[in-house]
Chimera marker file (.cmm) of the C-alpha trace (Angstrom):
<marker_set name="trace">
<marker id="1" x="-15.659" y="-65.909" z="7.162" r="1" g="1" b="0" radius="0.5"/>
<marker id="2" x="-16.588" y="-62.457" z="5.882" r="1" g="1" b="0" radius="0.5"/>
<marker id="3" x="-18.637" y="-63.890" z="2.982" r="1" g="1" b="0" radius="0.5"/>
<marker id="4" x="-20.658" y="-66.071" z="5.339" r="1" g="1" b="0" radius="0.5"/>
<marker id="5" x="-21.445" y="-63.020" z="7.467" r="1" g="1" b="0" radius="0.5"/>
<marker id="6" x="-22.760" y="-61.144" z="4.446" r="1" g="1" b="0" radius="0.5"/>
<marker id="7" x="-24.923" y="-64.091" z="3.433" r="1" g="1" b="0" radius="0.5"/>
<marker id="8" x="-26.122" y="-64.119" z="6.981" r="1" g="1" b="0" radius="0.5"/>
<marker id="9" x="-27.230" y="-60.496" z="6.613" r="1" g="1" b="0" radius="0.5"/>
<marker id="10" x="-29.364" y="-61.322" z="3.575" r="1" g="1" b="0" radius="0.5"/>
<marker id="11" x="-30.927" y="-64.244" z="5.439" r="1" g="1" b="0" radius="0.5"/>
<marker id="12" x="-31.455" y="-62.140" z="8.572" r="1" g="1" b="0" radius="0.5"/>
<marker id="13" x="-33.070" y="-59.435" z="6.470" r="1" g="1" b="0" radius="0.5"/>
<marker id="14" x="-35.495" y="-61.953" z="5.012" r="1" g="1" b="0" radius="0.5"/>
<marker id="15" x="-36.321" y="-63.391" z="8.447" r="1" g="1" b="0" radius="0.5"/>
<marker id="16" x="-36.716" y="-59.954" z="10.085" r="1" g="1" b="0" radius="0.5"/>
<marker id="17" x="-38.910" y="-58.792" z="7.203" r="1" g="1" b="0" radius="0.5"/>
<marker id="18" x="-41.163" y="-61.859" z="7.183" r="1" g="1" b="0" radius="0.5"/>
<marker id="19" x="-41.567" y="-62.003" z="10.967" r="1" g="1" b="0" radius="0.5"/>
<marker id="20" x="-42.053" y="-58.233" z="11.006" r="1" g="1" b="0" radius="0.5"/>
<marker id="21" x="-44.785" y="-58.546" z="8.413" r="1" g="1" b="0" radius="0.5"/>
<marker id="22" x="-46.540" y="-61.324" z="10.323" r="1" g="1" b="0" radius="0.5"/>
<marker id="23" x="-46.425" y="-59.360" z="13.582" r="1" g="1" b="0" radius="0.5"/>
<marker id="24" x="-46.785" y="-55.879" z="12.119" r="1" g="1" b="0" radius="0.5"/>
<marker id="25" x="-49.873" y="-55.058" z="14.160" r="1" g="1" b="0" radius="0.5"/>
<marker id="26" x="-47.909" y="-55.515" z="17.382" r="1" g="1" b="0" radius="0.5"/>
<marker id="27" x="-44.182" y="-54.763" z="17.069" r="1" g="1" b="0" radius="0.5"/>
<marker id="28" x="-43.279" y="-55.917" z="13.583" r="1" g="1" b="0" radius="0.5"/>
<marker id="29" x="-42.491" y="-52.443" z="12.280" r="1" g="1" b="0" radius="0.5"/>
<marker id="30" x="-39.440" y="-52.348" z="14.505" r="1" g="1" b="0" radius="0.5"/>
<marker id="31" x="-38.284" y="-55.696" z="13.132" r="1" g="1" b="0" radius="0.5"/>
<marker id="32" x="-38.889" y="-54.205" z="9.701" r="1" g="1" b="0" radius="0.5"/>
<marker id="33" x="-36.358" y="-51.477" z="10.423" r="1" g="1" b="0" radius="0.5"/>
<marker id="34" x="-33.752" y="-54.091" z="11.363" r="1" g="1" b="0" radius="0.5"/>
<marker id="35" x="-34.618" y="-56.122" z="8.262" r="1" g="1" b="0" radius="0.5"/>
<marker id="36" x="-34.337" y="-53.083" z="6.031" r="1" g="1" b="0" radius="0.5"/>
<marker id="37" x="-30.900" y="-52.214" z="7.391" r="1" g="1" b="0" radius="0.5"/>
<marker id="38" x="-29.641" y="-55.803" z="7.012" r="1" g="1" b="0" radius="0.5"/>
<marker id="39" x="-31.075" y="-56.052" z="3.489" r="1" g="1" b="0" radius="0.5"/>
<marker id="40" x="-29.502" y="-52.821" z="2.283" r="1" g="1" b="0" radius="0.5"/>
<marker id="41" x="-26.114" y="-53.782" z="3.720" r="1" g="1" b="0" radius="0.5"/>
<marker id="42" x="-26.360" y="-57.220" z="2.081" r="1" g="1" b="0" radius="0.5"/>
<marker id="43" x="-27.214" y="-55.646" z="-1.295" r="1" g="1" b="0" radius="0.5"/>
<marker id="44" x="-24.405" y="-53.119" z="-1.040" r="1" g="1" b="0" radius="0.5"/>
<marker id="45" x="-21.980" y="-55.960" z="-0.318" r="1" g="1" b="0" radius="0.5"/>
<marker id="46" x="-22.804" y="-57.299" z="-3.824" r="1" g="1" b="0" radius="0.5"/>
<marker id="47" x="-23.153" y="-60.880" z="-2.725" r="1" g="1" b="0" radius="0.5"/>
<marker id="48" x="-24.735" y="-63.728" z="-4.685" r="1" g="1" b="0" radius="0.5"/>
<marker id="49" x="-27.823" y="-64.123" z="-2.490" r="1" g="1" b="0" radius="0.5"/>
<marker id="50" x="-29.573" y="-60.960" z="-3.636" r="1" g="1" b="0" radius="0.5"/>
<marker id="51" x="-32.998" y="-62.596" z="-3.718" r="1" g="1" b="0" radius="0.5"/>
<marker id="52" x="-33.049" y="-63.063" z="0.056" r="1" g="1" b="0" radius="0.5"/>
<marker id="53" x="-31.989" y="-59.462" z="0.599" r="1" g="1" b="0" radius="0.5"/>
<marker id="54" x="-34.642" y="-58.163" z="-1.819" r="1" g="1" b="0" radius="0.5"/>
<marker id="55" x="-37.377" y="-60.261" z="-0.182" r="1" g="1" b="0" radius="0.5"/>
<marker id="56" x="-36.220" y="-58.966" z="3.192" r="1" g="1" b="0" radius="0.5"/>
<marker id="57" x="-36.277" y="-55.345" z="2.023" r="1" g="1" b="0" radius="0.5"/>
<marker id="58" x="-39.750" y="-55.649" z="0.478" r="1" g="1" b="0" radius="0.5"/>
<marker id="59" x="-41.332" y="-57.338" z="3.507" r="1" g="1" b="0" radius="0.5"/>
<marker id="60" x="-39.543" y="-54.933" z="5.854" r="1" g="1" b="0" radius="0.5"/>
<marker id="61" x="-40.846" y="-51.886" z="4.014" r="1" g="1" b="0" radius="0.5"/>
<marker id="62" x="-44.382" y="-53.279" z="4.063" r="1" g="1" b="0" radius="0.5"/>
<marker id="63" x="-44.218" y="-53.932" z="7.820" r="1" g="1" b="0" radius="0.5"/>
<marker id="64" x="-42.858" y="-50.409" z="8.406" r="1" g="1" b="0" radius="0.5"/>
<marker id="65" x="-45.685" y="-48.923" z="6.329" r="1" g="1" b="0" radius="0.5"/>
<marker id="66" x="-48.252" y="-50.911" z="8.332" r="1" g="1" b="0" radius="0.5"/>
<marker id="67" x="-46.726" y="-49.588" z="11.576" r="1" g="1" b="0" radius="0.5"/>
<marker id="68" x="-46.899" y="-46.011" z="10.245" r="1" g="1" b="0" radius="0.5"/>
<marker id="69" x="-50.535" y="-46.540" z="9.234" r="1" g="1" b="0" radius="0.5"/>
<marker id="70" x="-51.425" y="-47.903" z="12.685" r="1" g="1" b="0" radius="0.5"/>
<marker id="71" x="-49.747" y="-44.987" z="14.462" r="1" g="1" b="0" radius="0.5"/>
<marker id="72" x="-51.536" y="-42.560" z="12.135" r="1" g="1" b="0" radius="0.5"/>
<marker id="73" x="-54.930" y="-44.159" z="12.799" r="1" g="1" b="0" radius="0.5"/>
<marker id="74" x="-54.366" y="-44.146" z="16.574" r="1" g="1" b="0" radius="0.5"/>
<marker id="75" x="-53.339" y="-40.505" z="16.425" r="1" g="1" b="0" radius="0.5"/>
<marker id="76" x="-56.415" y="-39.642" z="14.384" r="1" g="1" b="0" radius="0.5"/>
<marker id="77" x="-58.678" y="-41.539" z="16.788" r="1" g="1" b="0" radius="0.5"/>
<marker id="78" x="-57.210" y="-39.805" z="19.810" r="1" g="1" b="0" radius="0.5"/>
<marker id="79" x="-57.395" y="-36.338" z="18.242" r="1" g="1" b="0" radius="0.5"/>
<marker id="80" x="-61.019" y="-36.764" z="17.235" r="1" g="1" b="0" radius="0.5"/>
<marker id="81" x="-62.065" y="-38.309" z="20.557" r="1" g="1" b="0" radius="0.5"/>
<marker id="82" x="-63.446" y="-41.533" z="19.114" r="1" g="1" b="0" radius="0.5"/>
<marker id="83" x="-61.929" y="-43.644" z="21.892" r="1" g="1" b="0" radius="0.5"/>
<marker id="84" x="-63.866" y="-41.876" z="24.639" r="1" g="1" b="0" radius="0.5"/>
<marker id="85" x="-67.187" y="-42.293" z="22.870" r="1" g="1" b="0" radius="0.5"/>
<marker id="86" x="-66.564" y="-45.971" z="22.173" r="1" g="1" b="0" radius="0.5"/>
<marker id="87" x="-65.709" y="-46.591" z="25.830" r="1" g="1" b="0" radius="0.5"/>
<marker id="88" x="-68.946" y="-44.912" z="26.936" r="1" g="1" b="0" radius="0.5"/>
<marker id="89" x="-71.006" y="-47.045" z="24.585" r="1" g="1" b="0" radius="0.5"/>
<marker id="90" x="-69.194" y="-50.213" z="25.665" r="1" g="1" b="0" radius="0.5"/>
<marker id="91" x="-69.698" y="-49.461" z="29.375" r="1" g="1" b="0" radius="0.5"/>
<marker id="92" x="-73.436" y="-48.909" z="28.966" r="1" g="1" b="0" radius="0.5"/>
<marker id="93" x="-73.875" y="-52.126" z="27.082" r="1" g="1" b="0" radius="0.5"/>
<marker id="94" x="-76.666" y="-50.491" z="25.128" r="1" g="1" b="0" radius="0.5"/>
<marker id="95" x="-76.436" y="-48.355" z="22.057" r="1" g="1" b="0" radius="0.5"/>
<marker id="96" x="-79.180" y="-45.864" z="21.454" r="1" g="1" b="0" radius="0.5"/>
<marker id="97" x="-80.003" y="-44.615" z="17.997" r="1" g="1" b="0" radius="0.5"/>
<marker id="98" x="-78.730" y="-41.155" z="18.948" r="1" g="1" b="0" radius="0.5"/>
<marker id="99" x="-75.381" y="-42.549" z="20.142" r="1" g="1" b="0" radius="0.5"/>
<marker id="100" x="-75.023" y="-44.586" z="16.974" r="1" g="1" b="0" radius="0.5"/>
<marker id="101" x="-75.774" y="-41.561" z="14.779" r="1" g="1" b="0" radius="0.5"/>
<marker id="102" x="-73.300" y="-39.429" z="16.739" r="1" g="1" b="0" radius="0.5"/>
<marker id="103" x="-70.601" y="-42.082" z="16.443" r="1" g="1" b="0" radius="0.5"/>
<marker id="104" x="-71.217" y="-42.420" z="12.715" r="1" g="1" b="0" radius="0.5"/>
<marker id="105" x="-70.972" y="-38.630" z="12.287" r="1" g="1" b="0" radius="0.5"/>
<marker id="106" x="-67.707" y="-38.558" z="14.247" r="1" g="1" b="0" radius="0.5"/>
<marker id="107" x="-66.241" y="-41.338" z="12.146" r="1" g="1" b="0" radius="0.5"/>
<marker id="108" x="-67.186" y="-39.480" z="8.968" r="1" g="1" b="0" radius="0.5"/>
<marker id="109" x="-65.533" y="-36.305" z="10.328" r="1" g="1" b="0" radius="0.5"/>
<marker id="110" x="-62.392" y="-38.270" z="11.172" r="1" g="1" b="0" radius="0.5"/>
<marker id="111" x="-62.236" y="-39.731" z="7.680" r="1" g="1" b="0" radius="0.5"/>
<marker id="112" x="-62.674" y="-36.273" z="6.160" r="1" g="1" b="0" radius="0.5"/>
<marker id="113" x="-59.912" y="-34.933" z="8.399" r="1" g="1" b="0" radius="0.5"/>
<marker id="114" x="-57.650" y="-37.769" z="7.309" r="1" g="1" b="0" radius="0.5"/>
<marker id="115" x="-58.237" y="-36.843" z="3.660" r="1" g="1" b="0" radius="0.5"/>
<marker id="116" x="-57.140" y="-33.274" z="4.427" r="1" g="1" b="0" radius="0.5"/>
<marker id="117" x="-53.809" y="-34.485" z="5.857" r="1" g="1" b="0" radius="0.5"/>
<marker id="118" x="-52.911" y="-36.474" z="2.742" r="1" g="1" b="0" radius="0.5"/>
<link id1="1" id2="2" r="1" g="1" b="0" radius="0.2"/>
<link id1="2" id2="3" r="1" g="1" b="0" radius="0.2"/>
<link id1="3" id2="4" r="1" g="1" b="0" radius="0.2"/>
<link id1="4" id2="5" r="1" g="1" b="0" radius="0.2"/>
<link id1="5" id2="6" r="1" g="1" b="0" radius="0.2"/>
<link id1="6" id2="7" r="1" g="1" b="0" radius="0.2"/>
<link id1="7" id2="8" r="1" g="1" b="0" radius="0.2"/>
<link id1="8" id2="9" r="1" g="1" b="0" radius="0.2"/>
<link id1="9" id2="10" r="1" g="1" b="0" radius="0.2"/>
<link id1="10" id2="11" r="1" g="1" b="0" radius="0.2"/>
<link id1="11" id2="12" r="1" g="1" b="0" radius="0.2"/>
<link id1="12" id2="13" r="1" g="1" b="0" radius="0.2"/>
<link id1="13" id2="14" r="1" g="1" b="0" radius="0.2"/>
<link id1="14" id2="15" r="1" g="1" b="0" radius="0.2"/>
<link id1="15" id2="16" r="1" g="1" b="0" radius="0.2"/>
<link id1="16" id2="17" r="1" g="1" b="0" radius="0.2"/>
<link id1="17" id2="18" r="1" g="1" b="0" radius="0.2"/>
<link id1="18" id2="19" r="1" g="1" b="0" radius="0.2"/>
<link id1="19" id2="20" r="1" g="1" b="0" radius="0.2"/>
<link id1="20" id2="21" r="1" g="1" b="0" radius="0.2"/>
<link id1="21" id2="22" r="1" g="1" b="0" radius="0.2"/>
<link id1="22" id2="23" r="1" g="1" b="0" radius="0.2"/>
<link id1="23" id2="24" r="1" g="1" b="0" radius="0.2"/>
<link id1="24" id2="25" r="1" g="1" b="0" radius="0.2"/>
<link id1="25" id2="26" r="1" g="1" b="0" radius="0.2"/>
<link id1="26" id2="27" r="1" g="1" b="0" radius="0.2"/>
<link id1="27" id2="28" r="1" g="1" b="0" radius="0.2"/>
<link id1="28" id2="29" r="1" g="1" b="0" radius="0.2"/>
<link id1="29" id2="30" r="1" g="1" b="0" radius="0.2"/>
<link id1="30" id2="31" r="1" g="1" b="0" radius="0.2"/>
<link id1="31" id2="32" r="1" g="1" b="0" radius="0.2"/>
<link id1="32" id2="33" r="1" g="1" b="0" radius="0.2"/>
<link id1="33" id2="34" r="1" g="1" b="0" radius="0.2"/>
<link id1="34" id2="35" r="1" g="1" b="0" radius="0.2"/>
<link id1="35" id2="36" r="1" g="1" b="0" radius="0.2"/>
<link id1="36" id2="37" r="1" g="1" b="0" radius="0.2"/>
<link id1="37" id2="38" r="1" g="1" b="0" radius="0.2"/>
<link id1="38" id2="39" r="1" g="1" b="0" radius="0.2"/>
<link id1="39" id2="40" r="1" g="1" b="0" radius="0.2"/>
<link id1="40" id2="41" r="1" g="1" b="0" radius="0.2"/>
<link id1="41" id2="42" r="1" g="1" b="0" radius="0.2"/>
<link id1="42" id2="43" r="1" g="1" b="0" radius="0.2"/>
<link id1="43" id2="44" r="1" g="1" b="0" radius="0.2"/>
<link id1="44" id2="45" r="1" g="1" b="0" radius="0.2"/>
<link id1="45" id2="46" r="1" g="1" b="0" radius="0.2"/>
<link id1="46" id2="47" r="1" g="1" b="0" radius="0.2"/>
<link id1="47" id2="48" r="1" g="1" b="0" radius="0.2"/>
<link id1="48" id2="49" r="1" g="1" b="0" radius="0.2"/>
<link id1="49" id2="50" r="1" g="1" b="0" radius="0.2"/>
<link id1="50" id2="51" r="1" g="1" b="0" radius="0.2"/>
<link id1="51" id2="52" r="1" g="1" b="0" radius="0.2"/>
<link id1="52" id2="53" r="1" g="1" b="0" radius="0.2"/>
<link id1="53" id2="54" r="1" g="1" b="0" radius="0.2"/>
<link id1="54" id2="55" r="1" g="1" b="0" radius="0.2"/>
<link id1="55" id2="56" r="1" g="1" b="0" radius="0.2"/>
<link id1="56" id2="57" r="1" g="1" b="0" radius="0.2"/>
<link id1="57" id2="58" r="1" g="1" b="0" radius="0.2"/>
<link id1="58" id2="59" r="1" g="1" b="0" radius="0.2"/>
<link id1="59" id2="60" r="1" g="1" b="0" radius="0.2"/>
<link id1="60" id2="61" r="1" g="1" b="0" radius="0.2"/>
<link id1="61" id2="62" r="1" g="1" b="0" radius="0.2"/>
<link id1="62" id2="63" r="1" g="1" b="0" radius="0.2"/>
<link id1="63" id2="64" r="1" g="1" b="0" radius="0.2"/>
<link id1="64" id2="65" r="1" g="1" b="0" radius="0.2"/>
<link id1="65" id2="66" r="1" g="1" b="0" radius="0.2"/>
<link id1="66" id2="67" r="1" g="1" b="0" radius="0.2"/>
<link id1="67" id2="68" r="1" g="1" b="0" radius="0.2"/>
<link id1="68" id2="69" r="1" g="1" b="0" radius="0.2"/>
<link id1="69" id2="70" r="1" g="1" b="0" radius="0.2"/>
<link id1="70" id2="71" r="1" g="1" b="0" radius="0.2"/>
<link id1="71" id2="72" r="1" g="1" b="0" radius="0.2"/>
<link id1="72" id2="73" r="1" g="1" b="0" radius="0.2"/>
<link id1="73" id2="74" r="1" g="1" b="0" radius="0.2"/>
<link id1="74" id2="75" r="1" g="1" b="0" radius="0.2"/>
<link id1="75" id2="76" r="1" g="1" b="0" radius="0.2"/>
<link id1="76" id2="77" r="1" g="1" b="0" radius="0.2"/>
<link id1="77" id2="78" r="1" g="1" b="0" radius="0.2"/>
<link id1="78" id2="79" r="1" g="1" b="0" radius="0.2"/>
<link id1="79" id2="80" r="1" g="1" b="0" radius="0.2"/>
<link id1="80" id2="81" r="1" g="1" b="0" radius="0.2"/>
<link id1="81" id2="82" r="1" g="1" b="0" radius="0.2"/>
<link id1="82" id2="83" r="1" g="1" b="0" radius="0.2"/>
<link id1="83" id2="84" r="1" g="1" b="0" radius="0.2"/>
<link id1="84" id2="85" r="1" g="1" b="0" radius="0.2"/>
<link id1="85" id2="86" r="1" g="1" b="0" radius="0.2"/>
<link id1="86" id2="87" r="1" g="1" b="0" radius="0.2"/>
<link id1="87" id2="88" r="1" g="1" b="0" radius="0.2"/>
<link id1="88" id2="89" r="1" g="1" b="0" radius="0.2"/>
<link id1="89" id2="90" r="1" g="1" b="0" radius="0.2"/>
<link id1="90" id2="91" r="1" g="1" b="0" radius="0.2"/>
<link id1="91" id2="92" r="1" g="1" b="0" radius="0.2"/>
<link id1="92" id2="93" r="1" g="1" b="0" radius="0.2"/>
<link id1="93" id2="94" r="1" g="1" b="0" radius="0.2"/>
<link id1="94" id2="95" r="1" g="1" b="0" radius="0.2"/>
<link id1="95" id2="96" r="1" g="1" b="0" radius="0.2"/>
<link id1="96" id2="97" r="1" g="1" b="0" radius="0.2"/>
<link id1="97" id2="98" r="1" g="1" b="0" radius="0.2"/>
<link id1="98" id2="99" r="1" g="1" b="0" radius="0.2"/>
<link id1="99" id2="100" r="1" g="1" b="0" radius="0.2"/>
<link id1="100" id2="101" r="1" g="1" b="0" radius="0.2"/>
<link id1="101" id2="102" r="1" g="1" b="0" radius="0.2"/>
<link id1="102" id2="103" r="1" g="1" b="0" radius="0.2"/>
<link id1="103" id2="104" r="1" g="1" b="0" radius="0.2"/>
<link id1="104" id2="105" r="1" g="1" b="0" radius="0.2"/>
<link id1="105" id2="106" r="1" g="1" b="0" radius="0.2"/>
<link id1="106" id2="107" r="1" g="1" b="0" radius="0.2"/>
<link id1="107" id2="108" r="1" g="1" b="0" radius="0.2"/>
<link id1="108" id2="109" r="1" g="1" b="0" radius="0.2"/>
<link id1="109" id2="110" r="1" g="1" b="0" radius="0.2"/>
<link id1="110" id2="111" r="1" g="1" b="0" radius="0.2"/>
<link id1="111" id2="112" r="1" g="1" b="0" radius="0.2"/>
<link id1="112" id2="113" r="1" g="1" b="0" radius="0.2"/>
<link id1="113" id2="114" r="1" g="1" b="0" radius="0.2"/>
<link id1="114" id2="115" r="1" g="1" b="0" radius="0.2"/>
<link id1="115" id2="116" r="1" g="1" b="0" radius="0.2"/>
<link id1="116" id2="117" r="1" g="1" b="0" radius="0.2"/>
<link id1="117" id2="118" r="1" g="1" b="0" radius="0.2"/>
</marker_set>
């Protein structure tokens, strides 16, 4: 019974990791955390189905990294005020050349600021 449970952890890790990767732009990063935990436990148990656990760990880490990237980009957008300017342009329905130039300058500043945080 205990061996089947450990194999189940490797399989669960693979499923959590793959589903987390497919849905990483919504809530997949949280599934990635569960997949990472299950995968590490399955590997530490030294069971035969290591491939499933390794696939689960790899896909889980990727989905977690995508979640971190998304949170970082949202934080950067909020701090630089890009959301407010985009909403104004979208409400007007028209984009003037001045608004477009200002938006482009703000995006360039945000990208420069991101480089400083690395």
